[in-house]
C-alpha positions in Angstrom: -26.1 15.7 103.7 -29.5 14.8 105.0 -32.5 14.2 102.7 -36.2 14.3 103.0 -38.8 12.6 100.7 -40.9 14.3 98.1 -44.4 13.1 97.2 -43.1 10.4 94.9 -40.5 9.1 97.3 -37.5 10.9 95.8 -34.7 12.1 98.1 -34.4 15.9 98.2 -31.4 17.5 100.0 -32.6 19.5 103.0 -30.4 22.3 101.7 -31.4 23.6 98.3 -29.5 26.1 96.2 -31.4 29.3 95.5 -29.7 30.6 92.3 -31.2 34.0 92.2 -28.4 35.7 94.1 -25.4 34.5 92.0 -22.6 37.1 92.1 -22.7 39.6 89.3 -20.2 41.8 87.6 -22.4 44.8 86.7 -25.4 43.1 85.2 -23.7 39.9 84.2 -23.5 36.8 86.3 -20.0 35.7 87.2 -20.5 32.2 85.9 -17.0 30.9 86.7 -17.4 31.9 90.4 -21.0 30.6 90.5 -19.7 27.3 89.0 -17.2 26.7 91.7 -19.8 27.3 94.4 -22.5 25.3 92.8 -20.3 22.3 92.0 -18.9 22.3 95.5 -22.5 22.1 96.8 -23.2 19.2 94.3 -20.2 17.3 95.4 -21.3 17.6 99.0 -24.8 16.3 98.4 -27.0 19.3 97.4 -29.3 18.1 94.6 -32.1 20.8 94.5 -31.4 24.0 92.5 -34.0 26.7 92.1 -34.1 29.3 89.4 -36.9 31.2 87.4 -37.7 32.6 84.0 -37.6 36.2 85.3 -34.2 36.1 87.1 -32.0 37.9 84.5 -29.5 35.5 83.0 -30.1 32.9 85.7 -31.5 30.0 83.9 -28.8 30.3 81.2 -26.1 30.3 83.9 -27.6 27.3 85.7 -27.9 25.4 82.4 -24.3 26.2 81.4 -22.9 25.1 84.7 -24.6 21.7 84.6 -23.7 21.3 81.0 -20.1 22.0 81.5 -19.9 19.5 84.4 -22.1 16.8 82.7 -24.1 16.4 85.9 -27.7 17.1 84.8 -28.9 13.6 85.9 -27.5 14.1 89.3 -29.5 17.2 90.2 -33.1 18.4 90.3 -33.8 21.7 88.6 -36.7 23.8 89.7 -37.9 26.7 87.6 -41.0 28.7 87.2 -43.7 29.9 84.8 -44.4 33.6 85.1 -48.1 33.2 84.5 -48.7 36.9 85.0 -46.8 37.6 81.8 -48.8 35.2 79.6 -52.1 35.7 77.8 -52.5 32.3 76.2 -51.4 28.7 76.4 -49.3 29.4 73.3 -47.5 32.0 75.3 -46.9 29.5 78.2 -45.6 26.9 75.7 -43.2 29.5 74.1 -41.8 30.4 77.6 -41.5 26.8 78.6 -39.5 25.9 75.4 -37.3 28.9 76.0 -36.6 27.7 79.5 -35.6 24.3 78.3 -33.2 25.9 75.8 -31.7 28.2 78.5 -31.3 25.2 80.9 -29.9 23.0 78.1 -32.3 20.2 79.1 -35.4 18.4 77.8 -37.3 18.2 81.1 -37.8 20.1 84.3 -37.8 18.2 87.6 -39.9 20.7 89.6 -42.0 23.3 87.8 -43.9 26.0 89.6 -46.6 28.5 88.9 -44.6 31.5 89.9 -46.2 33.6 92.7 -49.7 32.2 92.4 -51.6 34.8 94.3 -55.2 33.7 94.7 -58.0 31.4 93.5 -59.2 34.0 90.9 -55.8 33.9 89.2 -55.9 30.1 89.1 -59.4 30.2 87.6 -58.1 32.6 84.9 -55.4 30.1 84.1 -57.8 27.2 84.0 -60.0 29.0 81.4 -56.8 29.5 79.4 -56.3 25.7 79.4 -53.4 25.5 81.9 -54.6 22.1 83.4 -54.7 20.4 80.0 -51.2 21.9 79.3 -49.8 20.7 82.6 -51.4 17.2 82.1 -49.7 16.9 78.7 -46.3 17.9 80.1 -46.6 15.5 83.0 -47.6 12.7 80.7 -44.7 13.3 78.4 -42.4 13.8 81.4 -41.2 17.2 80.2 -42.3 18.2 83.7 -41.8 15.7 86.4 -43.5 17.5 89.3 -45.9 20.5 89.3 -46.2 23.0 92.1 -46.7 26.7 92.9 -44.8 29.3 94.9 -46.7 31.6 97.1 -46.6 34.9 99.0 -49.7 35.9 100.9 -51.9 35.0 103.8 -52.6 31.6 105.4 -56.3 31.4 104.4 -55.6 31.9 100.7 -52.7 29.5 100.8 -54.9 26.7 102.1 -57.4 27.3 99.3 -54.7 27.1 96.7 -53.4 23.8 98.2 -56.8 22.3 97.8 -57.6 23.7 94.4 -55.5 21.2 92.4 -53.6 18.0 92.8 -50.2 19.6 93.3 -46.9 17.6 93.7 -45.3 20.3 95.9 -45.4 23.9 96.9 -42.9 26.7 97.9 -43.5 29.3 100.6 -41.6 32.1 102.3 -41.0 30.9 105.9 -38.6 31.8 108.6 -38.8 32.6 112.3 -39.9 36.2 111.6 -42.7 34.9 109.3 -43.9 32.1 111.6 -47.4 33.8 111.9 -47.4 35.7 108.6 -47.4 34.7 105.0 -48.4 31.0 104.8 -46.9 30.6 108.2 -46.5 27.6 110.4 -50.2 26.9 110.0 -50.0 26.8 106.2 -46.8 24.7 106.4 -48.5 22.1 108.5 -51.7 22.2 106.4 -49.7 21.5 103.2 -47.9 18.7 104.9 -51.2 17.1 106.1 -52.2 17.0 102.5 -49.1 15.1 101.5 -47.3 18.1 99.9 -43.6 18.5 100.2 -42.8 22.1 101.2 -39.8 24.0 99.8 -38.8 27.0 101.9 -37.6 30.3 100.4 -36.3 33.4 102.2 -35.1 31.5 105.3 -33.0 34.5 106.1 -35.4 37.1 104.6 -32.9 38.1 101.9 -30.0 38.1 104.3 -31.7 40.5 106.8 -31.7 37.9 109.5 -27.9 38.0 109.3 -26.7 41.3 107.9 -29.3 43.7 109.3 -29.8 42.4 112.8 -29.9 45.1 115.4 -27.0 45.3 117.9 -29.0 43.8 120.7 -29.9 40.7 118.6 -26.3 40.3 117.4 -25.2 40.4 121.0 -27.6 37.6 121.9 -26.2 35.4 119.2 -22.6 36.3 120.1 -23.4 35.1 123.7 -24.7 31.7 122.5 -22.9 29.1 124.5 -22.6 26.8 121.4 -21.1 29.5 119.2 -23.7 29.2 116.5 -24.0 32.0 113.9 -27.2 34.0 113.0 -27.6 32.0 109.8 -27.1 28.6 111.5 -29.7 29.5 114.1 -32.2 30.4 111.4 -31.6 27.2 109.5 -31.7 25.0 112.6 -35.1 26.5 113.5 -36.4 25.4 110.1 -34.7 21.9 110.1 -36.2 21.2 113.5 -39.7 21.0 111.8 -40.5 17.7 110.1 -42.9 19.5 107.7 -40.0 21.3 106.0 -38.7 19.4 103.0 -36.0 21.6 101.7 -34.6 25.0 102.6 -33.4 27.2 99.8 -30.4 29.5 100.4 -29.3 32.2 97.9 -25.6 31.4 98.3 -23.0 33.5 96.5 -19.8 32.8 98.4 -17.9 29.6 99.2 -18.1 30.6 102.9 -21.9 30.6 102.7 -21.9 27.2 101.0 -19.5 25.6 103.5 -21.4 27.0 106.5 -24.8 25.9 105.2 -23.5 22.5 104.3 -22.3 21.9 107.9 -25.6 23.0 109.3 -27.5 20.7 106.9 -25.4 17.8 108.0 -26.1 18.1 111.7 -29.5 19.8 112.2 -32.2 17.1 112.7 -35.9 17.1 113.6 -36.3 17.6 117.3 -32.8 18.8 118.1 -34.0 22.3 119.1 -34.2 22.7 122.9 -36.5 25.0 124.9 -33.5 27.2 125.5 -33.0 27.5 121.7 -36.7 28.5 121.3 -36.3 31.1 124.0 -33.2 32.5 122.3 -35.1 32.8 118.9 -38.0 34.6 120.6 -35.6 37.1 122.2 -34.0 37.7 118.8 -37.4 38.3 117.3 -38.3 40.8 119.9 -35.2 42.8 119.3 -35.7 42.8 115.5 -39.4 43.8 115.8 -38.4 46.8 117.9 -36.3 48.4 115.1 -37.0 47.2 111.6 -39.0 49.8 109.5 -39.8 47.9 106.3 -40.1 44.2 105.8 -38.3 44.2 102.4 -36.4 41.0 101.5 -34.5 42.6 98.6 -36.1 40.1 96.1 -36.3 42.8 93.4 -39.7 41.8 92.1 -40.7 45.5 92.4 -38.1 46.4 89.8 -37.5 48.0 87.4 -39.1 51.3 88.5 -40.3 53.4 85.6 -38.7 56.4 87.3 -35.4 54.6 88.0 -35.8 54.4 91.8 -33.7 51.6 93.4 -36.4 50.4 95.8 -34.5 47.5 97.4 -31.4 49.7 98.1 -33.6 52.4 99.5 -35.3 50.1 102.0 -32.1 48.4 102.9 -30.5 51.7 103.8 -33.6 52.9 105.5 -33.6 49.8 107.8 -29.8 50.3 108.4 -30.5 53.7 109.9 -32.1 51.8 112.8 -30.2 48.5 112.8 -26.7 49.6 112.1 -25.1 53.1 111.9 -26.9 56.2 110.7 -23.8 57.8 109.1 -23.0 54.5 107.4 -26.5 54.1 106.1 -26.6 57.6 104.7 -23.2 57.1 103.0 -24.3 53.9 101.5 -27.5 55.4 100.2 -25.6 58.2 98.5 -23.1 55.9 97.0 -25.9 53.5 95.7 -28.3 56.1 94.4 -26.7 59.5 93.8 -23.2 58.4 92.7 -24.6 57.0 89.5 -24.9 58.4 86.0 -28.6 57.6 86.2 -29.5 58.6 89.7 -31.9 56.3 91.5 -33.1 58.1 94.6 -36.4 57.5 96.4 -37.4 61.1 95.8 -37.8 60.3 92.1 -40.9 58.2 92.9 -44.1 59.7 91.3 -46.4 57.3 93.1 -47.5 55.2 90.0 -47.9 52.1 92.1 -46.5 49.7 89.5 -44.1 48.3 92.1 -46.8 47.4 94.6 -48.5 45.1 92.1 -45.5 42.8 92.2 -44.3 43.0 95.8 -44.5 39.5 97.4 -44.4 41.1 100.9 -47.4 43.4 100.1 -45.5 46.4 101.3 -47.0 49.8 100.8 -44.0 50.8 98.8 -45.1 54.3 97.9 -45.9 55.2 101.5 -42.6 53.7 102.7 -40.6 55.5 100.1 -42.0 58.8 101.3 -41.0 57.9 104.8 -37.5 56.9 103.6 -37.0 60.2 101.7 -37.6 62.1 104.9 -34.7 60.4 106.7 -32.4 59.4 103.9 -32.4 62.6 101.9 -31.6 65.5 104.3 -31.1 68.9 102.7 -27.3 68.5 102.4 -27.7 65.2 100.5 -30.0 66.9 98.1 -27.4 69.6 97.5 -24.7 66.9 97.1 -26.9 65.1 94.5 -27.2 68.3 92.4 -23.4 68.8 92.7 -22.7 65.2 91.6 -25.0 65.5 88.6 -23.7 69.0 87.6 -20.0 68.0 87.7 -20.6 64.4 86.6 -18.8 63.0 89.6 -20.1 59.5 89.1 
């Protein structure tokens, strides 16, 4: 495993474990499976583990895994304060104490203001007393490093970097977001200010592997070095010295093993001009066909009307990146073949989802577009038939 330094000189593994995507049985995390994958990563040098208050059951699972294996001191835990859910410092303190209980620890190594959106939001938190609260936590070492996670444009990201003496930050960054979100410019700006940068969504929620168009897949299959789609995406990131750690939402041993191998070999400067050319060709093919830039993060959920927004957009994109028949079948299975149907046509346009979308997708508009293609007349008839005869 390779390591890069944080602001205080600590070694952080270049591969971080994004815990949000642990395998679930229904709505329950399969903790035994997650434990095997997490501990294999720990034994092979991964020391940075990312979770959040709002990921259902996630902090509890992470805490239990490290408690079972008595390895809390060997790892760094990163979790987040959902500031958008609090109205007072008392509320922040209550959530923080709950996170400590869930994680079975008395300190957090890397604590983030979750999805800090703009300067106005930070000013609201300041008036609430957040700076004094953070200072007290840092002084008592209940929090070891303070940072923020961000989805948004480059200009606002730079302002947030400068607005407080942060220890680190976390951004969405991958070869498709090189010039969007915080982007390469934001990454380099944070680095110039001495901030370690943690990368999330390196594969855009798996889309840069599972939803590549056929032409892009063919380009990767023809790679003379036999590298996979995931390996290419990670190598592109590791090539940049400003990247401190890349989070991967691993939920299979195969993913863990592959990502560990990449993290052992990929160094700064290893990317060749030919590699850059290949990435650019892949980007061109993706840009031609993808309809909605959804990463499947689920921040838009739950929908008041029961619409499964991430599934809808995944199937909508699959119409163009994969197979039309397969996409329609998957959409029916995932939305209509349920006791509580979750089709896109159930949307009433309330806009609640758009308030929380990190990608700033016009969800209501795109759901309407998806309905036109994912819900032909025969599917609508099938939905009624399924509901009438309770075929779920």
